[in-house]
C-alpha positions in Angstrom: -9.8 -10.5 -33.6 -9.4 -7.3 -31.2 -12.4 -5.8 -29.8 -13.5 -2.5 -28.6 -16.1 -1.5 -25.9 -18.1 -0.9 -28.7 -17.9 -2.7 -32.4 -20.2 -1.2 -34.8 -22.5 -0.1 -32.4 -22.9 -3.5 -30.7 -21.8 -4.0 -27.1 -19.8 -6.7 -26.0 -22.7 -8.2 -24.3 -24.7 -7.9 -27.5 -21.7 -9.8 -29.5 -21.4 -12.5 -27.1 -25.5 -13.1 -27.2 -24.9 -12.8 -31.1 -22.2 -15.8 -31.3 -24.6 -17.8 -29.3 -27.5 -17.8 -31.4 -24.8 -19.0 -34.4 -24.3 -22.2 -32.2 -20.7 -21.2 -31.1 -21.3 -20.7 -27.5 -18.9 -22.9 -25.8 -16.0 -22.0 -27.7 -16.2 -18.1 -27.7 -14.3 -17.4 -24.2 -12.9 -13.9 -23.6 -11.9 -14.0 -19.8 -11.8 -10.0 -19.7 -15.4 -9.7 -21.1 -16.9 -10.7 -17.6 -14.2 -8.5 -15.5 -15.2 -5.6 -17.9 -18.7 -5.9 -17.6 -18.3 -6.2 -13.9 -16.6 -2.9 -14.1 -19.2 -1.4 -16.5 -22.0 -2.1 -13.7 -20.0 0.1 -11.5 -19.1 3.2 -13.7 -20.5 5.2 -10.7 -18.3 4.0 -8.4 -15.7 6.7 -7.0 -13.2 6.8 -4.3 -14.0 9.4 -1.7 -11.9 9.2 1.5 -9.1 8.0 3.0 -9.1 6.6 6.8 -5.7 6.1 8.6 -5.4 3.4 11.6 -2.1 3.6 13.8 -2.0 0.5 16.3 0.1 0.8 19.1 3.1 -2.0 19.8 5.2 -2.3 22.8 9.0 -0.2 22.7 7.2 2.7 20.9 6.6 1.0 17.6 3.4 0.8 15.3 1.4 -0.5 12.3 -0.2 1.9 10.3 -3.4 0.5 8.5 -5.3 2.6 6.0 -8.9 2.2 4.0 -10.4 3.6 1.1 -14.1 4.4 1.1 -16.0 5.2 -1.6 -19.6 6.2 -2.7 -21.3 3.0 -2.6 -19.8 1.7 0.8 -17.2 -1.0 -0.6 -14.0 -0.5 0.8 -10.3 -1.6 0.6 -7.5 -1.9 3.3 -3.9 -1.7 3.1 -0.7 -0.9 5.5 1.2 1.2 5.5 4.0 0.5 8.1 7.3 0.2 6.2 8.8 3.8 5.7 7.6 5.0 8.6 3.9 5.5 10.4 4.1 9.4 10.1 3.7 9.6 6.2 0.1 11.4 6.8 1.5 14.1 4.3 2.9 11.7 2.0 -0.2 9.7 2.0 -2.6 12.7 1.2 -0.1 13.4 -1.8 -0.9 10.4 -3.6 -4.5 10.0 -2.3 -5.3 12.9 -4.4 -4.5 11.2 -7.6 -7.2 9.2 -7.3 -9.9 11.4 -5.2 -12.8 11.2 -6.9 -11.3 8.3 -9.1 -12.6 4.6 -10.2 -10.7 2.1 -7.9 -10.2 0.3 -11.6 -7.8 2.9 -12.8 -5.0 1.4 -11.4 -2.7 1.5 -14.0 -3.2 5.3 -14.5 -2.3 6.1 -10.5 0.6 4.4 -11.3 1.9 6.1 -14.2 1.0 9.4 -12.2 2.6 8.4 -8.7 5.5 5.7 -9.4 8.0 8.0 -10.3 7.5 10.0 -7.5 7.4 6.8 -5.3 10.8 5.7 -6.5 12.6 9.1 -6.1 10.9 10.7 -3.1 12.3 8.6 -0.3 10.9 5.9 1.8 8.1 7.4 3.1 6.7 8.8 -0.5 7.4 5.0 -1.7 5.7 3.5 1.7 2.8 5.7 0.9 2.4 5.3 -2.7 2.8 1.5 -2.5 -0.1 1.8 0.6 -2.7 3.4 -1.8 -2.1 0.4 -4.7 -2.7 -2.0 -2.4 -5.8 -0.8 -0.9 -6.9 -0.1 -4.5 -6.3 -4.0 -5.6 -8.3 -4.9 -2.3 -11.1 -2.6 -3.3 -11.4 -3.8 -7.0 -11.2 -7.4 -5.8 -14.1 -6.7 -3.2 -16.0 -4.8 -5.9 -15.6 -7.9 -8.1 -16.1 -10.5 -5.0 -13.4 -12.2 -6.4 -9.6 -12.5 -4.5 -7.3 -10.2 -5.5 -5.2 -13.4 -6.4 -7.7 -14.0 -9.6 -7.3 -10.7 -10.5 -3.5 -11.5 -11.2 -4.7 -14.5 -13.6 -5.5 -17.0 -10.5 -3.4 -18.8 -7.7 -0.6 -21.2 -8.2 -1.2 -22.8 -4.8 -3.4 -23.0 -2.1 -1.0 -22.7 0.9 1.8 -20.2 1.4 4.5 -21.6 3.1 6.1 -18.8 6.1 9.0 -18.4 8.5 8.8 -17.1 11.4 10.8 -14.1 12.1 11.5 -14.3 15.5 13.9 -11.3 16.0 11.6 -8.3 17.3 10.0 -10.9 20.0 13.4 -11.8 21.4 13.8 -8.9 24.2 16.6 -11.1 25.5 19.2 -10.9 23.2 21.5 -13.8 24.4 21.9 -17.3 22.7 19.4 -18.7 25.4 16.9 -15.6 24.7 17.0 -16.8 21.1 16.9 -20.5 21.7 13.8 -20.2 24.1 11.9 -18.0 21.2 13.3 -20.7 18.5 12.0 -23.7 20.2 8.6 -22.1 20.8 8.3 -21.4 17.2 9.0 -24.5 16.0 6.9 -25.9 18.7 4.0 -24.2 17.2 5.0 -25.9 13.8 6.8 -23.1 11.9 9.4 -25.3 9.9 11.7 -22.3 8.9 12.6 -19.7 11.1 15.0 -16.3 10.8 16.6 -14.0 13.1 19.1 -11.0 13.4 21.3 -11.5 16.1 24.0 -9.4 14.7 21.7 -6.0 15.4 23.3 -3.2 17.1 26.8 -4.2 16.0 29.5 -2.0 17.0 30.8 0.6 13.9 33.2 -1.4 11.5 35.7 1.4 13.2 35.4 0.2 16.6 38.4 -1.8 18.7 39.2 -5.0 17.2 38.3 -6.5 20.8 35.0 -4.8 20.5 34.2 -6.1 17.2 35.4 -9.3 17.9 33.1 -10.1 20.8 30.0 -8.7 19.1 30.6 -11.2 16.2 31.3 -13.9 19.1 28.0 -13.2 20.5 25.9 -13.5 17.3 27.4 -16.5 16.0 26.7 -18.3 19.7 23.2 -17.3 19.1 23.0 -18.8 15.9 24.3 -21.9 17.0 22.1 -21.9 19.8 18.9 -21.4 17.8 20.2 -24.4 15.3 20.8 -26.8 18.4 17.2 -25.9 20.0 15.4 -26.0 16.4 17.0 -29.1 14.8 18.6 -30.0 11.8 15.5 -30.1 9.6 14.4 -26.4 10.3 15.4 -23.9 7.7 17.1 -21.0 9.2 17.9 -17.5 8.0 20.3 -14.5 9.4 19.6 -11.4 8.6 22.4 -9.2 9.2 20.7 -5.8 8.6 23.5 -4.1 6.2 25.7 -4.0 9.4 29.2 -5.6 7.8 31.2 -4.7 5.1 32.6 -7.6 2.4 35.9 -8.6 4.5 33.4 -9.1 8.2 30.7 -10.5 6.0 33.2 -13.7 4.4 34.8 -14.1 8.1 31.4 -14.5 9.9 29.6 -16.5 6.8 32.8 -19.0 7.2 32.1 -19.2 10.9 28.7 -20.0 10.5 29.0 -22.4 8.2 28.4 -25.5 10.3 25.0 -24.4 11.0 23.7 -24.4 7.5 22.1 -21.4 6.9 19.3 -21.2 4.2 20.3 -18.0 3.3 22.0 -14.9 4.7 20.3 -11.6 4.1 21.8 -8.1 3.2 25.2 -8.3 4.3 25.8 -5.0 3.1 23.6 -2.6 1.5 21.7 -4.3 -1.2 22.2 -1.8 -3.9 26.4 -2.5 -3.4 26.2 -4.9 -6.4 30.6 -4.8 -6.6 30.5 -6.1 -3.1 27.5 -8.2 -2.9 29.2 -10.1 -5.8 32.2 -10.4 -4.1 30.6 -12.0 -0.8 28.8 -14.4 -3.0 31.9 -15.9 -4.7 33.5 -17.0 -1.8 30.7 -17.8 0.9 28.8 -21.3 1.2 25.0 -19.6 1.9 23.3 -18.1 -0.8 22.4 -14.5 -0.5 18.7 -12.8 -0.3 18.2 -9.1 0.0 15.8 -6.1 -1.2 13.6 -5.2 1.1 14.0 -1.4 0.8 14.3 -1.3 -2.6 11.8 0.5 -5.0 10.4 -0.2 -8.3 11.6 -2.8 -11.2 14.4 -0.4 -12.0 16.0 -0.4 -8.5 16.0 -4.2 -8.2 17.3 -4.2 -11.9 21.3 -4.7 -10.6 20.6 -7.4 -8.4 18.5 -9.7 -11.5 21.1 -8.5 -13.7 24.3 -9.3 -12.0 22.7 -12.2 -10.5 24.5 -11.6 -6.8 21.4 -12.7 -4.6 19.7 -15.8 -5.2 16.3 -14.5 -3.6 15.2 -11.4 -3.8 12.6 -9.7 -1.2 10.5 -7.0 -2.6 7.9 -5.7 -0.2 4.6 -4.7 -1.1 4.6 -1.6 1.4 7.3 0.0 -0.3 8.5 -1.6 -3.5 5.5 0.2 -5.5 3.0 -2.3 -4.7 1.8 -5.8 -6.0 1.6 -5.1 -9.4 5.3 -3.8 -9.6 6.4 -6.8 -6.8 4.9 -9.4 -9.5 6.8 -7.6 -12.2 10.0 -7.7 -10.0 9.3 -11.1 -9.6 9.5 -11.5 -13.1 12.7 -10.1 -14.0 14.1 -12.5 -11.0 12.6 -15.6 -12.7 14.4 -14.6 -16.2 17.9 -14.8 -13.8 16.9 -17.9 -12.3 16.2 -16.2 -8.5 13.4 -16.8 -6.3 11.2 -14.5 -4.3 10.8 -14.3 -0.6 8.8 -11.3 0.0 9.9 -9.4 3.0 6.6 -8.8 5.1 8.1 -7.8 8.9 4.9 -6.0 9.7 1.2 -6.6 10.5 -1.7 -9.0 9.3 -2.8 -6.8 6.5 0.3 -6.8 5.0 0.7 -10.5 5.5 -3.0 -11.0 4.1 -1.9 -8.6 0.7 1.8 -10.5 0.6 0.3 -13.8 0.6 -2.3 -12.8 -2.3 0.7 -11.8 -4.5 3.0 -15.0 -3.2 0.2 -17.5 -4.6 0.4 -16.2 -7.9 4.3 -16.0 -8.9 6.0 -19.0 -10.3 9.1 -18.5 -8.3 7.9 -18.0 -5.1 9.9 -19.3 -2.1 8.4 -18.7 1.1 7.0 -15.7 2.8 8.5 -13.8 6.1 5.6 -13.7 9.2 6.7 -11.4 12.2 6.1 -13.7 14.8 4.9 -13.2 18.6 5.4 -9.4 19.1 1.9 -8.8 20.7 -0.8 -11.7 21.8 -3.5 -9.3 20.0 -2.4 -9.4 16.5 -4.6 -12.2 14.7 -7.7 -10.5 16.4 -6.9 -7.5 14.3 -8.7 -8.8 11.1 -11.8 -10.8 10.4 -11.4 -13.7 10.0 -8.8 -13.9 12.3 -4.8 -14.1 10.7 -4.1 -18.2 11.3 -0.8 -20.0 10.4 -0.9 -23.8 10.5 2.1 -26.1 10.2 3.9 -23.1 9.0 1.6 -22.3 6.3 -1.1 -19.6 5.6 -4.3 -21.4 3.9 -5.3 -18.9 1.2 -9.5 -18.4 1.2 -11.7 -17.7 -1.1 -13.1 -14.1 -0.1 -13.2 -11.4 -2.0 -9.7 -9.0 -2.2 -7.3 -9.3 0.3 -9.7 -11.7 1.6 -9.8 -9.9 5.5 -11.5 -6.8 7.1 -10.0 -4.6 9.7 -11.6 -5.7 13.5 -12.0 -2.0 14.2 -12.8 -2.9 18.1 -9.7 -4.5 18.3 -8.1 -1.7 16.6 -9.7 0.8 18.3 -8.4 -0.7 21.8 -4.7 -0.6 20.9 -4.9 3.5 18.9 
């Protein structure tokens, strides 16, 4: 039976009451009814403003948080760091699509804005995705349910995370990487990632310069493995510094270190080159952190040239698009490990998405950049034994701690 909001002049609540009087209560259940009635109770809820909270980090870096506010005092937060924190004009563009609208109209927002996000560059994609995140948080808090319940319910209570020790490693020597690896493992992390080839010389540099940089990177990976032990899953991000030939060479040299994946040795959109690499190296490939929308992920899925897809809710189009990408990956036997190299709000949003994906593998966690990171949100961010334990609070389950945020603007 198909039900509209009004059936023969009777409201859905009235229809359900009528069913109860016939003795059929208990076998009639329509999960959309409760959500629709909750929304109906907020017919007058409208988005009225957008607030930005830039947070300064060492080495001239920033995190950018935002908050959508409404005429009823309910708000929703998000992170807009990826794609650049200087995206105020782009955020204003997409806020114009929801100004004065109901936060429940997420699909309408997507219909109006996703095309521009896909074609407009990283700032546009980041702005669109941030507002999409905040809408989900706002709807969850309006209905007093976690966002994972809005996506059909969670499949897991704990989210496995790996410590990305790269940004925290100022000493880029093997000893520097090993020191941070030891600390992260000591804190209970069971998986690590680093990018020891950052700053790799251009591929037309002299062969001696390329070999020195290659040897240093390989030695760093070896030092991490020796320090972390054989049971820790180790991942290496190449940040697209290589070409096909160099990737194959390096992959063979680091094979004894038993990596769980190599991430984006070349541009993720070069599926021909990525397929050539995949056919001959022993490690799995992962990638897709800067791709926007299902259609940009499509070639990675269709060619199956990576084993692990890495959509980032801050730029891929948001949570709903992230779920669509994961579904496409599942059809091709690929797992999903959301990219998440920034602050605690993006981590909270990514954890909600990770909870509902059947093919979820592991979530990235930006480790130890600043000592006050956890306190930027309430309740404070907590990682125990390499896992985030989901709470049952509404929305993303967190709020901004404005006092701590203000201290670092």
